[in-house]
C-alpha positions in Angstrom: 0.0 0.0 0.0 1.2 3.5 -0.8 2.0 6.2 1.7 1.0 8.8 -0.7 -1.2 11.5 0.3 -2.9 13.0 -2.7 -3.6 17.0 -2.8 -6.7 17.9 -4.2 -7.6 21.4 -5.1 -11.7 22.3 -5.6 -12.5 25.2 -7.4 -15.5 27.4 -7.4 -16.2 31.3 -8.4 -16.6 32.3 -4.8 -14.7 29.5 -2.5 -17.7 30.4 -0.2 -19.8 27.0 0.0 -19.4 23.9 -2.5 -15.4 24.3 -2.7 -15.1 24.4 1.2 -17.5 21.4 1.9 -15.9 19.3 -0.9 -12.0 20.3 0.7 -13.1 19.4 4.5 -15.0 16.1 3.0 -12.2 14.8 1.2 -10.0 15.3 4.0 -12.2 13.7 6.7 -13.1 10.8 4.2 -9.7 10.2 2.9 -8.2 9.5 6.4 -5.0 10.5 5.6 -4.9 9.5 1.6 -6.2 12.7 0.2 -6.1 16.2 1.6 -8.4 18.8 0.3 -7.8 22.5 -0.6 -10.2 25.0 -2.0 -10.2 28.3 -3.8 -12.1 30.5 -6.0 -11.7 32.5 -9.1 -13.5 35.4 -7.5 -13.6 34.8 -4.1 -16.5 36.0 -2.1 -14.4 37.1 1.1 -16.1 34.8 3.4 -17.2 31.2 3.9 -21.0 30.6 4.1 -21.7 29.4 7.7 -24.6 26.9 6.3 -21.4 25.5 4.9 -19.5 25.5 7.9 -22.7 24.1 9.8 -22.8 21.1 7.4 -19.1 20.2 8.0 -19.4 20.8 11.7 -22.4 18.4 11.7 -20.8 15.5 9.7 -17.5 15.9 11.8 -17.6 18.0 15.2 -13.9 17.8 15.7 -12.8 18.9 12.1 -11.2 22.5 12.5 -13.2 25.0 10.4 -11.7 27.8 12.1 -8.9 28.6 9.6 -11.2 28.3 6.6 -11.1 31.5 4.3 -12.4 32.3 0.9 -9.1 32.5 -1.3 -8.1 33.2 -4.9 -7.1 30.2 -7.0 -3.9 32.5 -7.6 -2.5 31.4 -4.1 -2.1 27.7 -5.3 -0.4 28.8 -8.8 2.5 30.1 -6.8 5.7 28.6 -6.8 5.7 27.7 -2.9 2.1 26.3 -2.9 1.4 23.0 -2.4 1.7 20.5 -5.2 -1.8 19.4 -6.6 -2.4 15.9 -7.8 -6.1 16.6 -8.5 -8.0 19.9 -9.4 -11.8 19.4 -9.5 -14.2 22.3 -10.5 -17.5 22.0 -8.2 -19.8 24.9 -10.4 -20.2 25.3 -13.9 -18.6 29.0 -14.1 -15.7 28.0 -12.7 -15.5 25.0 -15.1 -15.7 27.4 -18.0 -13.1 29.9 -16.8 -9.5 29.8 -17.6 -7.4 28.5 -14.9 -4.1 29.3 -13.9 -1.3 26.9 -15.1 -1.0 24.7 -12.0 2.8 23.2 -11.7 3.2 19.5 -12.3 0.4 17.8 -14.4 -2.5 17.3 -12.0 -5.6 15.3 -13.1 -8.6 17.7 -13.6 -12.4 17.1 -13.8 -15.5 18.7 -13.1 -18.3 17.6 -10.5 -20.8 20.3 -10.9 -23.4 20.9 -8.2 -26.2 23.6 -7.9 -25.4 26.7 -6.2 -27.1 25.9 -2.5 -29.4 28.8 -1.6 -32.9 29.8 -0.1 -35.3 32.4 0.5 -35.3 31.5 4.2 -33.0 30.3 6.6 -34.6 26.9 6.8 -34.6 26.6 2.9 -31.1 27.7 2.8 -30.1 25.0 5.6 -32.2 22.3 3.5 -30.2 23.2 0.3 -26.9 23.3 1.9 -27.9 20.0 3.1 -28.9 18.6 0.0 -25.9 20.0 -1.8 -23.5 18.7 0.8 -25.0 15.1 0.8 -24.2 15.2 -3.1 -20.5 16.0 -2.5 -20.4 13.4 0.0 -21.9 10.7 -2.5 -19.1 11.6 -5.1 -16.4 11.9 -2.6 -17.2 8.5 -1.0 -16.5 7.2 -4.6 -13.3 9.1 -5.1 -11.6 8.0 -1.6 -12.5 4.4 -2.5 -10.5 4.4 -5.5 -7.4 1.9 -5.2 -5.0 4.3 -6.4 -2.3 2.3 -5.2 -2.8 0.0 -7.6 -4.1 2.1 -10.6 -2.1 4.0 -13.2 -1.8 7.6 -13.7 -4.0 7.4 -16.6 -6.6 5.2 -15.0 -6.8 7.3 -11.7 -7.3 10.6 -14.2 -10.3 8.6 -16.1 -11.9 7.3 -12.9 -11.9 11.3 -11.3 -13.4 12.3 -14.5 -16.1 9.4 -14.4 -16.8 10.2 -10.8 -18.6 13.7 -12.1 -20.8 11.6 -13.9 -22.4 9.9 -10.9 -26.0 11.0 -10.4 -26.4 12.9 -7.5 
């Protein structure tokens, strides 16, 4: 079994909800095999409290205090962590021109609707729904037998996960 930890960067426009929930879920479910990061093309400047609420409900011990909405440019810098996977989680980010990522990370698009609601109750329900959709794909992702797969097989599997119905 490989001791490799895969770094996964989740991208969305605002880096306030879907990408942040994805970052937490891959880290939690990956149990040391995967480390999540998140960023946005146009960061909103804040992480949505409903996203934090979903993460804390799933794993109360997960450290959410350091979450912040940040630009994807941070991860294109020479001193940034090397990414093995880049996953867009919103259609806007998928259609934008991304920075150059050092190395040759596998890329995929796992689209989710933007969680929102008119009332607090509707927002909470929408975030819960999207969180569970992300969780479903993330469970498939962290279950990949990466230690026995070729680089090309891993790339193809990451793309196929985006086709899992949510």
